[in-house]
C-alpha positions in Angstrom: 63.5 90.7 149.4 65.3 87.4 149.0 67.5 86.5 146.0 65.0 83.8 145.0 62.2 86.3 145.0 64.2 88.7 142.9 65.1 85.8 140.5 61.4 84.8 140.2 60.4 88.4 139.4 63.2 88.7 136.9 62.1 85.5 135.1 58.5 86.7 135.1 59.6 89.9 133.4 61.6 88.1 130.8 58.9 85.6 129.9 56.4 88.4 129.6 58.3 89.5 126.5 59.4 86.2 125.0 60.2 87.4 121.5 62.2 90.4 122.7 64.1 88.3 125.2 64.9 85.7 122.4 66.2 88.4 120.1 68.3 89.9 122.9 69.9 86.6 123.5 70.6 86.1 119.8 73.7 88.3 119.8 75.2 86.3 122.7 74.2 83.0 121.1 75.9 83.9 117.8 79.0 85.3 119.7 79.5 82.2 121.9 78.8 79.8 119.0 81.3 81.7 116.8 84.0 81.6 119.5 83.7 77.8 120.0 83.4 77.0 116.3 86.4 79.1 115.2 88.6 77.9 118.1 87.6 74.3 117.3 88.6 74.8 113.7 92.0 76.4 114.7 92.7 73.7 117.3 91.7 70.9 114.9 94.0 72.2 112.1 96.8 72.6 114.6 96.3 69.1 115.9 96.2 67.5 112.5 99.3 69.3 111.2 101.2 68.4 114.4 100.2 64.8 114.0 101.3 64.7 110.4 104.7 66.2 111.2 105.2 63.8 114.1 104.0 61.0 111.9 107.0 61.6 109.6 109.3 60.6 112.4 111.9 62.5 114.3 114.7 62.2 111.8 114.0 64.8 109.1 115.7 68.0 108.3 114.2 70.7 106.1 116.6 73.0 104.3 115.3 76.2 102.7 117.0 79.0 100.8 117.0 82.3 102.7 117.8 83.2 106.2 114.7 82.9 108.3 116.4 83.6 111.6 118.7 86.5 111.2 121.3 84.4 112.8 122.2 82.2 109.9 121.5 78.7 108.8 119.7 77.1 111.7 117.1 79.1 113.5 113.4 79.4 113.3 112.1 82.5 111.6 109.2 83.9 109.8 107.7 84.8 106.5 108.7 87.8 104.3 112.4 86.7 103.8 114.0 87.9 100.6 115.8 85.0 99.0 119.1 86.0 97.4 120.4 82.6 96.5 118.6 79.3 95.6 119.6 75.7 95.7 120.3 73.6 92.6 120.9 69.9 92.0 124.6 70.3 92.5 124.0 71.5 96.0 121.8 68.5 96.9 124.4 66.1 95.4 127.2 67.8 97.4 125.2 67.4 100.6 124.5 63.7 99.8 128.2 63.0 99.1 129.2 64.7 102.4 126.6 62.8 104.5 127.1 59.5 102.7 125.2 56.5 104.0 124.3 58.4 107.2 121.3 60.2 105.4 119.0 60.2 102.4 119.0 63.6 100.6 115.9 64.5 98.5 115.9 67.6 96.3 112.4 69.1 96.0 111.0 71.1 93.1 107.5 72.6 93.2 105.5 74.7 90.8 102.1 75.2 89.1 100.7 72.9 86.5 97.6 72.5 84.2 96.5 68.9 83.6 94.4 67.9 80.6 92.8 64.6 79.8 90.3 64.5 77.0 87.9 67.4 77.7 88.8 67.6 81.4 91.2 70.2 82.8 92.6 70.7 86.3 95.0 73.2 87.9 97.3 71.5 90.3 100.8 71.6 91.8 103.9 69.7 90.7 106.0 68.1 93.4 109.3 66.8 92.1 111.8 64.7 93.9 114.4 62.0 93.3 114.0 58.2 93.4 114.6 58.3 97.1 111.5 60.4 97.8 109.5 57.2 98.4 111.8 56.4 101.4 111.4 59.8 103.0 107.7 60.7 102.5 104.9 58.4 103.7 102.8 57.6 100.6 100.2 54.9 100.1 99.7 53.6 96.6 96.3 52.7 95.3 97.9 51.4 92.2 101.2 51.6 90.4 104.8 52.3 91.5 107.3 55.1 92.2 109.5 56.3 89.4 112.9 54.7 89.2 116.5 56.0 89.3 116.8 55.7 85.5 113.6 57.7 85.0 114.9 60.4 87.4 118.3 60.5 85.6 116.8 60.8 82.2 114.0 63.2 83.1 111.3 60.8 81.9 107.8 62.0 81.3 106.2 59.9 84.0 103.8 61.1 86.7 102.1 59.9 89.8 98.7 61.3 90.5 97.3 62.5 93.9 93.7 61.6 94.8 92.1 64.7 93.4 93.6 64.6 89.8 92.8 60.9 89.7 89.2 61.5 90.6 88.7 64.6 88.4 90.5 63.4 85.3 89.8 59.7 85.4 86.5 59.3 87.4 85.8 55.7 88.2 88.9 54.4 86.3 92.4 53.2 87.1 94.6 55.9 85.7 97.8 53.8 85.7 99.1 53.4 82.1 96.9 56.2 80.8 98.2 59.4 79.3 97.6 63.1 80.0 99.2 66.4 79.3 101.0 68.5 81.9 101.6 72.1 80.9 101.2 70.9 77.3 103.6 67.9 77.4 102.4 64.4 77.3 103.0 62.2 80.3 102.3 58.6 81.3 100.6 57.9 84.6 102.6 55.3 86.6 100.8 55.5 90.0 97.7 56.6 91.8 98.2 57.7 95.4 95.7 57.4 98.3 94.1 60.5 99.8 96.5 62.2 102.3 94.8 65.6 103.1 96.4 68.9 103.7 99.9 69.2 105.1 102.8 71.7 105.3 103.1 71.8 101.5 99.4 72.4 101.0 96.7 70.1 99.7 98.7 67.0 98.9 95.7 65.3 97.3 95.7 68.0 94.6 99.3 67.4 93.6 101.1 65.4 91.0 104.5 63.8 91.6 107.3 63.4 89.1 111.1 63.2 88.9 112.6 66.5 90.0 114.7 66.6 86.8 111.5 66.4 84.7 109.9 69.1 86.8 112.8 71.4 86.3 112.7 71.1 82.5 108.9 71.5 82.6 109.0 74.6 84.7 112.0 76.0 82.9 114.2 76.4 86.0 117.2 74.8 87.6 116.3 75.9 91.1 115.2 73.7 93.9 112.4 74.7 96.3 114.0 72.9 99.2 116.2 70.0 100.2 114.8 67.3 102.6 117.2 65.2 104.5 116.4 62.0 106.4 118.8 60.8 109.0 119.2 57.0 109.1 119.9 57.2 112.8 117.6 59.7 114.5 120.2 60.1 117.3 122.6 61.7 114.8 120.1 64.4 113.6 122.0 67.2 115.3 125.3 66.0 113.8 123.8 65.8 110.4 122.3 69.3 110.7 125.8 70.7 111.6 127.4 68.8 108.7 124.7 70.2 106.3 125.4 73.7 107.5 129.1 73.2 107.1 128.7 72.0 103.5 126.3 74.8 102.4 127.9 77.7 104.3 130.9 78.3 101.9 128.6 79.0 99.0 125.5 80.4 100.7 127.0 82.1 103.8 124.1 82.8 106.1 121.5 82.7 103.2 119.9 79.4 104.1 118.0 77.8 107.0 117.9 74.3 108.4 114.9 73.3 110.4 114.7 70.2 112.4 111.2 68.6 112.8 111.1 69.9 116.4 111.8 73.4 115.3 109.3 73.2 112.5 106.7 71.8 114.9 107.4 74.5 117.5 107.2 77.3 114.8 103.9 76.0 113.4 102.4 75.4 116.8 103.2 79.0 117.7 101.8 80.4 114.5 98.6 78.3 114.6 98.1 79.0 118.3 98.3 82.7 117.6 95.9 82.3 114.7 93.5 80.4 116.9 93.6 83.2 119.6 93.0 85.8 116.8 90.0 83.9 115.6 88.6 83.7 119.1 89.2 87.5 119.5 87.4 88.3 116.3 84.5 86.1 117.3 84.5 87.7 120.7 83.7 91.0 119.1 80.2 89.7 118.4 79.8 88.9 122.1 80.5 92.6 122.8 77.9 93.5 120.3 75.5 91.1 122.0 76.3 92.8 125.3 75.5 96.2 123.9 72.2 94.7 122.7 71.4 93.5 126.2 72.1 96.9 127.7 70.0 98.6 125.1 67.0 96.3 125.8 67.5 96.7 129.5 67.4 100.5 129.2 64.2 100.1 127.2 62.8 97.8 129.9 63.6 100.4 132.6 61.8 103.1 130.7 58.7 100.8 130.1 58.6 99.8 133.8 59.3 103.1 135.4 55.8 103.2 137.0 56.2 99.7 138.3 59.6 100.6 139.8 58.0 103.6 141.5 55.2 101.5 143.0 57.7 98.9 144.3 59.9 101.6 145.9 56.8 103.3 147.4 55.8 100.1 149.2 59.3 99.5 150.6 61.5 98.0 148.0 65.1 98.9 148.6 67.6 100.2 146.0 69.4 96.9 146.3 66.2 95.0 145.4 65.7 97.0 142.3 69.4 96.7 141.3 69.5 93.0 141.8 66.4 92.4 139.8 67.6 94.1 136.7 71.1 92.6 137.0 69.6 89.2 137.3 67.5 89.8 134.2 70.6 90.7 132.2 72.6 87.8 133.5 69.8 85.3 132.8 69.7 86.6 129.2 73.5 86.3 128.7 73.9 83.0 130.5 70.9 81.4 128.7 72.4 82.7 125.4 75.8 81.3 126.4 74.4 77.8 127.1 72.5 77.8 123.8 75.6 79.2 121.9 77.8 76.5 123.4 75.4 73.8 122.2 75.2 75.3 118.7 79.0 75.8 118.5 79.6 72.2 119.6 77.0 70.9 117.1 78.5 73.1 114.3 82.0 71.8 115.1 80.8 68.2 114.9 79.0 68.9 111.5 82.1 70.6 110.0 84.3 67.6 110.9 83.4 66.1 107.5 85.0 69.1 105.7 87.7 70.5 108.1 89.4 69.1 111.2 87.8 70.4 114.3 88.5 70.0 118.0 86.3 71.6 120.7 88.6 72.6 123.6 87.5 72.8 127.2 89.2 76.2 127.6 87.2 77.7 124.7 83.9 76.4 126.2 84.8 77.7 129.6 86.0 81.1 128.3 82.9 81.5 126.2 80.5 80.7 129.0 82.1 82.9 131.6 82.6 85.7 129.1 79.0 85.6 128.2 78.1 85.8 132.0 80.5 88.7 132.4 78.9 90.5 129.4 75.5 90.2 131.1 76.9 91.6 134.4 78.9 94.4 132.8 76.2 95.6 130.4 73.4 95.0 132.9 74.8 97.1 135.7 74.2 100.5 134.2 70.5 100.0 133.4 70.0 98.3 136.8 71.7 101.2 138.5 69.6 103.7 136.6 66.5 101.9 137.6 67.5 101.7 141.3 68.2 105.5 141.4 64.7 106.5 140.2 62.8 108.8 142.5 59.6 107.0 143.6 57.5 110.2 143.3 58.7 111.0 139.8 58.4 107.3 138.8 54.7 107.2 140.0 54.0 110.3 137.9 55.7 108.8 134.8 53.4 108.0 131.9 
């Protein structure tokens, strides 16, 4: 019997039980759609964060307390580092004096905050810096201005609002010039920032920005979260990194880490890439479940059609013919489910673009399709082999 004849018989058998065939495909459809959707989210987030880091330029250094490399002061490392010593304002000023006009040094203070305006309350994050923060970070002002050097020096109670606090506390209004309380202290709003989205430091839209000196007093701590350094000449970034390490090493030894943007980008790409593969693997489990479902239904089908198999073998059908028919049925189910799953996954990724960044990758689509086909072959072979090995006499007597 030719392949096309086997294919025709397989299709006829599947269409004879449309509901059962559809339910069998459902596991594969969900698995393929999940793989494509989760990989699209992982890839989209990775692309967006990479773009944001690259958009900052190639001349930034990120200095963190704690040794993230085990080799001291300059490598890439991972989470879970126990921080023994933390930076303070004196450390940032010392670095600025050493680097001079070659770089801009920005001390960064971060911490939780509760905002209140009238009867509205919002939990957010404080991001404190100095007057030079506006020259380092890319910010777009909807209204207002950055805090001045004198406001930084005096620890003035002035605050710039991200997009979320502006929207939640002052809906439909210009917040500049208005007052609100931050952790119980009254502040004056001097700026409203445009929406920026999520970045390395979290959701920048749900943040407020104030002088680092003010933030330290408000949080009751003299510590800095990090020090950001912008090299005036990007070609001198390695020299500035070495000078920064030289300045901080006498006090901190190996208990600090300096990341260049390239190192930061490589580390994040590696972490996000691993996360994307993990998401794909988790979603792939549902494909295995779908494959088991296919095998289960094919075994039921073999039992139901035992007499038919006996008749076919009695009139001359070869073992190969029976085997190929049932394998074709399983592959048709899995491939059809794979195609539908790809379409649903692609549509789901497009729909989610409004809420999270997504990017459908060709390798995820290809992997999902061929994996679904392989599932059909793998889980369809045993039922097909079982059908092909039936004794025609016993099959004819089967009720």
